[in-house]
ZAMARGU-4260 file (C-alpha; in steps of 0.2 Angstrom, whole numbers, plus 5000, padded with zeros to 4 digits):
<rodrens>
0) 5621/5429/5288 | 5624/5409/5292 | 5620/5397/5277 | 5611/5381/5280 | 5623/5366/5278
5) 5613/5358/5264 | 5620/5339/5270 | 5608/5339/5284 | 5594/5347/5275 | 5590/5337/5260
10) 5576/5324/5263 | 5578/5326/5279 | 5558/5324/5283 | 5559/5306/5270 | 5573/5298/5284
15) 5561/5302/5300 | 5545/5295/5291 | 5541/5276/5294 | 5543/5265/5278 | 5530/5267/5267
20) 5515/5253/5261 | 5519/5254/5242 | 5500/5259/5234 | 5496/5261/5218 | 5503/5280/5214
25) 5493/5296/5217 | 5497/5302/5198 | 5498/5285/5188 | 5513/5283/5176 | 5513/5269/5164
30) 5526/5259/5156 | 5528/5265/5138 | 5534/5254/5125 | 5551/5247/5127 | 5554/5257/5142
35) 5569/5256/5153 | 5567/5255/5171 | 5577/5271/5174 | 5566/5279/5164 | 5550/5274/5174
40) 5557/5276/5189 | 5562/5297/5184 | 5546/5299/5175 | 5535/5293/5188 | 5546/5303/5202
45) 5544/5320/5193 | 5524/5317/5191 | 5524/5314/5210 | 5532/5332/5208 | 5548/5325/5218
50) 5567/5322/5213 | 5573/5303/5208 | 5583/5302/5224 | 5570/5305/5235 | 5556/5296/5226
55) 5567/5279/5228 | 5572/5284/5245 | 5553/5286/5249 | 5548/5267/5245 | 5564/5256/5246
60) 5576/5262/5261 | 5588/5260/5267 | 5592/5254/5249 | 5602/5266/5237 | 5595/5261/5220
65) 5602/5272/5213 | 5621/5267/5214 | 5615/5252/5205 | 5609/5250/5188 | 5592/5249/5190
70) 5590/5242/5172 | 5598/5226/5176 | 5583/5221/5185 | 5582/5219/5205 | 5585/5199/5207
75) 5603/5204/5214 | 5596/5217/5225 | 5578/5213/5232 | 5567/5202/5220 | 5553/5213/5230
80) 5556/5230/5222 | 5550/5223/5206 | 5532/5218/5213 | 5532/5236/5221 | 5535/5245/5206
85) 5520/5232/5195 | 5510/5239/5211 | 5516/5256/5209 | 5514/5255/5189 | 5497/5245/5191
90) 5503/5231/5180 | 5510/5214/5181 | 5524/5209/5189 | 5531/5198/5171 | 5527/5215/5162
95) 5541/5224/5173 | 5553/5211/5173 | 5553/5213/5152 | 5560/5231/5153 | 5575/5225/5160
100) 5593/5221/5153 | 5590/5202/5164 | 5574/5200/5152 | 5586/5199/5136 | 5599/5189/5146
105) 5588/5175/5150 | 5581/5174/5134 | 5598/5172/5125 | 5601/5159/5140 | 5615/5169/5147
110) 5620/5166/5164 | 5611/5179/5177 | 5625/5182/5189 | 5627/5201/5199 | 5645/5201/5199
115) 5645/5199/5179 | 5640/5211/5168 | 5626/5205/5156 | 5631/5201/5139 | 5627/5213/5124
120) 5625/5227/5138 | 5634/5246/5137 | 5640/5249/5154 | 5638/5262/5163 | 5656/5263/5174
125) 5643/5271/5192 | 5653/5277/5203 | 5636/5282/5217 | 5625/5291/5210 | 5635/5298/5194
130) 5640/5288/5179 | 5655/5290/5170 | 5647/5283/5154 | 5630/5294/5148 | 5615/5284/5144
135) 5612/5282/5127 | 5599/5291/5119 | 5592/5296/5100 | 5591/5315/5100 | 5575/5316/5088
140) 5567/5303/5103 | 5569/5316/5115 | 5561/5330/5106 | 5545/5332/5115 | 5544/5336/5134
145) 5526/5325/5136 | 5534/5313/5125 | 5551/5307/5129 | 5557/5293/5138 | 5572/5280/5139
150) 5569/5265/5128 | 5576/5248/5135 | 5586/5244/5117 | 5596/5260/5119 | 5605/5248/5133
155) 5610/5235/5120 | 5626/5237/5111 | 5619/5229/5096 | 5609/5242/5096 | 5618/5257/5088
160) 5605/5268/5080 | 5585/5275/5080 | 5576/5264/5066 | 5563/5278/5066 | 5574/5294/5063
165) 5587/5284/5054 | 5602/5291/5065 | 5614/5286/5078 | 5614/5286/5094 | 5624/5297/5106
170) 5626/5297/5124 | 5633/5316/5128 | 5626/5333/5129 | 5626/5341/5114 | 5628/5358/5121
175) 5642/5355/5135 | 5648/5337/5132 | 5642/5330/5148 | 5638/5311/5149 | 5617/5311/5148
180) 5615/5305/5166 | 5596/5310/5169 | 5592/5302/5185 | 5605/5317/5194 | 5590/5330/5183
185) 5585/5341/5198 | 5565/5342/5201 | 5565/5361/5196 | 5568/5355/5176 | 5557/5339/5182
190) 5560/5335/5162 | 5569/5316/5157 | 5575/5327/5141 | 5585/5341/5149 | 5605/5339/5154
195) 5608/5342/5173 | 5621/5351/5172 | 5617/5366/5157 | 5600/5363/5157 | 5596/5363/5139
200) 5586/5350/5131 | 5596/5334/5123 | 5587/5337/5106 | 5603/5342/5095 | 5614/5329/5084
205) 5634/5331/5093 | 5639/5316/5082 | 5641/5316/5060 | 5639/5298/5060 | 5623/5293/5048
210) 5620/5274/5046 | 5619/5267/5030 | 5605/5257/5024 | 5615/5241/5029 | 5614/5245/5047
215) 5597/5253/5046 | 5592/5235/5039 | 5601/5226/5053 | 5594/5236/5068 | 5577/5234/5062
220) 5581/5214/5060 | 5589/5211/5076 | 5575/5222/5084 | 5562/5209/5075 | 5573/5196/5083
225) 5571/5203/5098 | 5552/5204/5100 | 5549/5187/5088 | 5562/5177/5098 | 5569/5170/5082
230) 5578/5176/5066 | 5589/5173/5050 | 5607/5165/5049 | 5616/5159/5035 | 5601/5157/5026
235) 5591/5145/5041 | 5581/5150/5054 | 5587/5148/5070 | 5580/5154/5090 | 5589/5170/5097
240) 5601/5163/5108 | 5608/5155/5090 | 5606/5172/5083 | 5614/5183/5093 | 5629/5169/5096
245) 5632/5169/5075 | 5633/5189/5079 | 5644/5189/5091 | 5655/5173/5079 | 5656/5187/5065
250) 5659/5203/5076 | 5673/5195/5083 | 5680/5188/5066 | 5678/5204/5057 | 5690/5211/5073
255) 5702/5198/5070 | 5701/5203/5052 | 5704/5223/5050 | 5718/5219/5064 | 5727/5211/5049
260) 5721/5213/5034 | 5735/5202/5026 | 5729/5188/5039 | 5720/5174/5034 | 5703/5182/5041
265) 5707/5195/5031 | 5709/5189/5015 | 5691/5179/5017 | 5683/5197/5020 | 5688/5203/5007
270) 5684/5186/4995 | 5667/5187/5002 | 5666/5204/4996 | 5664/5212/5015 | 5679/5224/5016
275) 5682/5233/5000 | 5698/5247/5003 | 5709/5249/5019 | 5702/5265/5020 | 5686/5261/5022
280) 5690/5249/5039 | 5689/5257/5055 | 5700/5246/5067 | 5695/5248/5084 | 5707/5258/5095
285) 5706/5245/5107 | 5706/5228/5113 | 5692/5235/5123 | 5675/5220/5122 | 5662/5223/5109
290) 5650/5232/5123 | 5666/5244/5128 | 5669/5250/5109 | 5660/5267/5104 | 5644/5267/5094
295) 5656/5273/5078 | 5665/5256/5082 | 5650/5245/5083 | 5643/5252/5068 | 5657/5247/5058
300) 5659/5230/5066 | 5638/5227/5066 | 5638/5234/5049 | 5648/5219/5042 | 5644/5205/5052
305) 5625/5208/5048 | 5632/5204/5030 | 5643/5190/5032 | 5628/5183/5042 | 5617/5182/5026
310) 5631/5174/5016 | 5626/5156/5012 | 5635/5141/5018 | 5642/5135/5004 | 5650/5150/5000
315) 5659/5151/5014 | 5667/5135/5015 | 5674/5138/4995 | 5680/5153/5002 | 5687/5145/5018
320) 5696/5129/5006 | 5701/5143/4994 | 5712/5151/5009 | 5717/5134/5016 | 5706/5138/5034
325) 5705/5123/5045 | 5695/5120/5062 | 5709/5129/5073 | 5708/5144/5062 | 5693/5146/5070
330) 5698/5147/5087 | 5706/5163/5091 | 5704/5164/5109 | 5701/5150/5121 | 5683/5157/5124
335) 5678/5154/5107 | 5661/5146/5103 | 5656/5138/5086 | 5638/5144/5084 | 5628/5131/5080
340) 5622/5138/5063 | 5638/5138/5057 | 5645/5121/5061 | 5641/5115/5043 | 5656/5124/5040
345) 5667/5122/5052 | 5663/5104/5051 | 5667/5103/5031 | 5685/5110/5037 | 5700/5101/5041
350) 5708/5100/5058 | 5727/5102/5060 | 5740/5102/5074 | 5741/5116/5084 | 5761/5123/5083
355) 5768/5125/5097 | 5774/5142/5100 | 5795/5144/5104 | 5793/5156/5119 | 5809/5168/5117
360) 5821/5166/5134 | 5827/5183/5128 | 5819/5196/5140 | 5827/5212/5132 | 5816/5213/5118
365) 5803/5228/5114 | 5786/5227/5118 | 5777/5225/5100 | 5771/5243/5095 | 5752/5236/5095
370) 5750/5233/5113 | 5759/5250/5118 | 5745/5258/5108 | 5731/5245/5118 | 5735/5249/5135
375) 5739/5270/5130 | 5721/5267/5123 | 5715/5261/5137 | 5725/5274/5150 | 5719/5289/5140
380) 5697/5281/5141 | 5701/5279/5161 | 5709/5297/5161 | 5693/5305/5151 | 5681/5296/5164
385) 5690/5302/5178 | 5690/5320/5171 | 5672/5319/5167 | 5670/5313/5185 | 5680/5327/5191
390) 5669/5339/5181 | 5655/5333/5188 | 5661/5336/5206 | 5664/5355/5203 | 5648/5358/5198
395) 5639/5350/5211 | 5651/5359/5225 | 5644/5376/5213 | 5628/5372/5215 | 5630/5368/5233
400) 5637/5386/5237
</rodrens>
């Protein structure tokens, strides 16, 4: 018995239809609080009894929306799409914009460029529709089939736990360990809270990470800053841009300290009581940017940065002077920006002349172990993502047979 080639029959009827005029959906799908665009598009398509790929192709062909990170918004693709979604959901255009990553980037004054990753955003590493890194989610929030949806907050790297259930976010299936990719869920499942490979519900814990009370307090504070556009840093009220700039500055300071606890910043953090023992230090496994680090590493860094942000400026000045810190000490890279709330400390410190480093002409010196380890960890990360993609291809081939 001959077998029909699925490549030529799948959604063929959609490709022959004229482009649709966007009108409100037959089965209305409302935006939920802080819901991401990915989540809404998937729920809307399932409510119309069609897969997400068919839904987006019907409304916006020939664009292949799922090869993009749709949570960013559509300013870099086609601004009309955002207006179309507003019409489909029967809401204002500005309401849709608040469900995008671009909205937060604009709030903190970041440049929005299609060729540059948005700040404070966890990457998905897209390859066609497949994401080699799973979407972060709270398993408790995905318990109910009818109420489950993805929050746009879970896409931010500064969000590491659920403030409602007090558990760390995770990004892989608790049953088969595949990256969580709701855009690939088939229509016969039709629910956003299931794994597209093993078809099991994403409501079980995989990681044994338990956020501390300080992390939960930080998370509630950070979300409050996101909503109110202001917060407290170093005992002073600042706007959202200065608050997150201060947070990133303290994160990088903590990374500098834990990489060498005997260094000046290691001693400063020990004196401030943020670090207590070598055993408790979680050293990032590579020199990746903060957005690319694992949840475990970000939990550690964010907790320390939040505690540093609560220390008064007077104590900062005292400890920095005690350890002979200078203004140059805080320029650990050419891209370092001293946040405005920290300037009173920075301006109190003396300047020092930059010491000229002697270039060693001996090319036979071995590469430092730390550099080798960093390169190896980056390579392992690439191999892990490639392995996950190959598994995804194998599963697709099995389903088509």
